[in-house]
C-alpha positions in Angstrom: 63.0 67.1 -84.6 61.9 63.5 -85.2 60.4 63.4 -88.7 58.2 60.7 -90.1 59.8 58.7 -92.8 57.4 57.6 -95.5 57.5 54.0 -97.0 58.4 54.1 -100.6 55.4 52.9 -102.7 52.3 51.1 -101.6 52.8 48.5 -98.8 52.2 45.0 -100.0 49.3 43.3 -98.3 49.1 39.5 -98.4 45.7 37.8 -98.1 44.8 34.2 -98.2 42.9 33.2 -101.3 40.8 30.5 -99.6 37.1 31.1 -98.9 37.9 31.4 -95.2 39.5 34.8 -95.8 36.7 36.1 -98.1 35.1 38.2 -95.4 38.3 40.2 -95.1 39.4 40.0 -98.7 36.3 41.0 -100.6 35.7 44.4 -98.8 39.3 45.3 -99.4 39.7 44.3 -103.1 36.3 46.0 -103.8 37.5 49.3 -102.3 35.1 49.4 -99.3 37.9 49.8 -96.8 40.4 52.6 -96.7 43.6 50.6 -97.0 46.1 52.0 -99.6 47.9 48.8 -100.4 49.0 46.5 -103.2 47.0 43.3 -102.5 48.8 40.0 -103.1 46.8 36.8 -102.9 48.1 33.3 -102.3 47.7 30.2 -100.2 49.2 30.3 -96.7 52.6 28.7 -97.6 53.2 31.3 -100.4 52.4 34.2 -98.1 54.7 32.7 -95.4 57.5 32.6 -98.0 56.8 36.2 -99.1 57.0 37.4 -95.6 60.3 35.5 -95.1 61.7 37.1 -98.3 60.7 40.6 -97.1 58.2 40.8 -100.1 55.2 41.6 -97.9 54.8 44.5 -95.5 51.7 43.1 -93.7 48.8 40.7 -94.0 47.7 37.2 -93.2 50.0 34.2 -92.5 49.9 30.9 -90.8 50.4 31.0 -87.0 53.3 28.6 -87.2 55.2 30.8 -89.7 54.5 33.9 -87.6 56.1 32.2 -84.6 59.1 31.2 -86.8 59.5 34.8 -88.0 58.4 36.7 -84.9 61.8 38.5 -84.5 61.0 40.5 -87.6 57.2 40.8 -87.2 54.6 42.4 -85.0 51.2 40.8 -84.4 48.2 42.8 -85.5 45.9 42.2 -82.4 42.5 42.9 -83.9 41.5 39.8 -85.9 42.5 36.2 -86.6 41.5 33.1 -88.6 40.5 30.8 -85.8 37.9 28.4 -84.5 36.3 28.1 -81.0 35.1 24.5 -81.8 34.8 22.5 -85.0 36.3 24.5 -87.9 35.1 22.1 -90.8 37.9 23.1 -93.1 40.9 21.4 -91.5 40.1 17.7 -91.4 42.1 14.6 -90.9 40.6 11.5 -92.4 41.9 8.1 -91.4 41.3 4.5 -92.7 41.4 3.2 -89.1 40.6 4.6 -85.7 43.5 6.8 -84.7 43.1 5.8 -81.0 43.7 2.1 -82.0 46.0 2.5 -85.0 47.9 5.8 -85.2 48.6 6.4 -88.8 52.2 5.7 -90.0 51.9 7.5 -93.4 49.8 10.7 -93.9 49.2 12.6 -97.1 49.4 16.3 -96.3 48.8 19.5 -98.4 51.6 21.9 -99.3 49.5 24.8 -98.0 49.5 25.1 -94.2 52.3 24.6 -91.7 50.0 25.5 -88.8 47.5 22.7 -89.6 50.2 20.1 -90.2 52.0 20.8 -86.9 48.7 21.0 -85.0 47.9 17.5 -86.4 51.2 16.2 -85.3 50.8 17.6 -81.8 47.3 15.9 -81.5 48.7 12.6 -82.7 51.3 12.6 -80.0 48.5 11.7 -77.6 48.4 8.2 -79.2 51.9 7.6 -80.4 55.4 9.0 -79.8 56.5 8.0 -83.3 56.1 10.7 -85.9 54.3 9.6 -89.0 55.8 9.8 -92.5 54.4 12.9 -94.2 53.8 12.7 -98.0 53.2 16.2 -99.4 50.9 16.7 -102.3 48.7 19.4 -103.7 45.5 17.5 -103.1 45.8 14.7 -100.5 43.8 11.6 -101.2 43.2 8.3 -99.4 41.7 5.9 -102.0 44.0 3.7 -104.0 47.3 4.7 -102.3 49.5 3.4 -99.5 48.8 6.1 -97.0 46.9 5.6 -93.7 45.4 9.0 -93.4 45.0 12.3 -95.2 44.9 15.9 -94.0 42.6 18.1 -96.1 42.4 21.9 -95.6 40.7 24.9 -96.9 38.0 24.9 -99.6 38.7 21.3 -100.6 38.0 20.1 -97.0 34.5 21.6 -97.2 33.9 20.0 -100.6 35.0 16.4 -99.8 33.7 16.3 -96.2 30.3 14.7 -96.7 31.6 12.0 -99.1 34.7 11.1 -97.2 33.0 11.1 -93.8 30.9 8.1 -95.0 34.0 6.1 -95.7 36.7 7.1 -93.2 37.2 8.2 -89.6 36.9 12.0 -89.5 38.8 14.3 -87.1 38.2 18.0 -87.1 41.5 19.7 -86.0 39.7 22.8 -84.6 37.4 20.7 -82.4 40.2 18.4 -81.4 42.4 21.2 -80.2 39.6 23.1 -78.5 38.5 20.1 -76.5 42.1 19.2 -75.6 43.2 22.6 -74.3 40.0 24.6 -73.7 41.4 27.3 -76.0 40.6 28.5 -79.5 42.6 27.0 -82.4 44.4 29.9 -84.1 45.2 28.8 -87.7 46.0 32.2 -89.2 47.1 35.6 -87.8 47.7 39.0 -89.3 51.2 40.6 -88.9 53.3 43.5 -90.0 57.0 43.9 -90.6 58.9 45.8 -87.9 60.8 47.8 -90.5 57.6 49.0 -92.0 56.4 50.2 -88.6 59.7 51.9 -87.9 59.5 53.8 -91.2 56.0 55.0 -90.7 55.5 55.8 -87.0 56.5 59.3 -85.9 55.9 58.9 -82.2 54.2 62.3 -82.1 50.9 61.3 -80.7 49.3 60.1 -83.9 47.7 56.7 -84.2 50.4 54.1 -84.8 50.6 52.3 -88.1 49.7 49.0 -86.4 46.6 50.7 -84.9 45.6 52.0 -88.4 46.2 48.6 -90.1 44.4 46.7 -87.4 41.4 49.0 -87.5 41.2 48.7 -91.3 41.4 44.9 -91.3 38.9 44.6 -88.5 36.6 46.9 -90.4 36.9 44.7 -93.5 36.0 41.6 -91.4 33.0 43.4 -89.9 31.7 44.4 -93.3 32.3 41.0 -94.8 30.4 39.3 -92.0 27.5 41.8 -92.0 26.7 44.4 -94.6 28.7 42.7 -97.4 27.9 39.1 -96.3 25.6 38.3 -99.2 28.5 39.0 -101.6 30.8 36.8 -99.5 28.3 34.0 -99.7 27.8 34.4 -103.4 31.6 34.2 -104.1 32.1 31.3 -101.8 29.2 29.4 -103.3 30.6 30.0 -106.8 34.0 28.7 -105.8 32.9 25.6 -104.0 29.4 24.7 -105.2 28.3 24.4 -101.5 24.9 25.7 -100.5 24.5 29.1 -99.0 23.1 27.6 -95.8 26.2 25.4 -95.3 28.5 28.4 -96.0 26.6 30.7 -93.6 27.1 28.1 -90.9 30.8 28.0 -91.8 31.3 31.7 -91.5 29.0 32.4 -88.6 29.5 29.3 -86.4 32.7 27.4 -87.5 35.1 30.3 -88.1 36.1 32.9 -85.6 37.7 36.1 -86.8 38.1 37.8 -83.4 41.2 38.3 -81.3 41.3 38.2 -77.5 43.4 37.2 -74.5 42.3 33.6 -75.1 43.7 33.7 -78.6 47.0 35.0 -77.4 47.0 32.2 -74.8 46.3 29.7 -77.6 49.2 31.0 -79.6 51.5 30.7 -76.6 50.3 27.2 -75.9 50.9 26.2 -79.5 54.4 27.7 -79.5 55.3 25.9 -76.3 54.2 22.5 -77.6 56.0 23.1 -80.9 59.2 24.0 -79.1 58.9 21.0 -76.7 58.6 18.7 -79.7 61.3 20.2 -81.8 59.0 21.3 -84.6 60.7 24.6 -85.3 63.9 22.7 -85.9 62.4 19.8 -87.9 62.2 21.3 -91.4 61.0 18.0 -92.8 57.7 18.7 -91.2 57.1 21.4 -93.8 58.6 19.5 -96.8 
């Protein structure tokens, strides 16, 4: 008889500690969703590393890292961190028009492989030469020798208004969507194959991935509806942005859904990355 093997201890659930993940994060950490897990928070690069080190069982990660580690992971196909147009929190600022003068040196954050590689793919439209990437915790443009800066997450929302007055602004979500008529999938939710193997009996019960997917989707639904006021309050306290701006961010800029179009977008992104050697070029993530 095939017996179900229980996972030892609570599974470790990784969640992104940027405001873009608050609609999923807050309902979970406040006990509104029935997910018996040890929650671990971090920026995307940290969660990517924890997945690679087998120190997370499931949770959020960058789309690029998922594709790198897909032999050991299963996608949870109920939600994502995406955009269907402008995303507002992944912005490339350039001192010159990129169409005329593709940047040779770009300051990039240490936090997101997906955004960095999406930027490089977009820049290939204008130049076949890869720019030099200078990694820093908080990319800047003023008083340094870089030509452009990629700013992501909470900080992108905060500096947007000021920087847009001084530099050329490129929204990576909008750039991708207009180029390929597909959503830009920045983050996905995945689960380790060994966790699924240890927890699924195959006896007609809902699978672990179905349970996890339902729980995460339920969290996002709560965070964007019944619990939305708390999400706005937390996001405003972290960023100082107005609730009106944040409501637009969550309701119009971000997309938490998953569909056939999102899978097509992931497939397109993987194809372009492979064609341009980005999975082999570890310097991209340095």
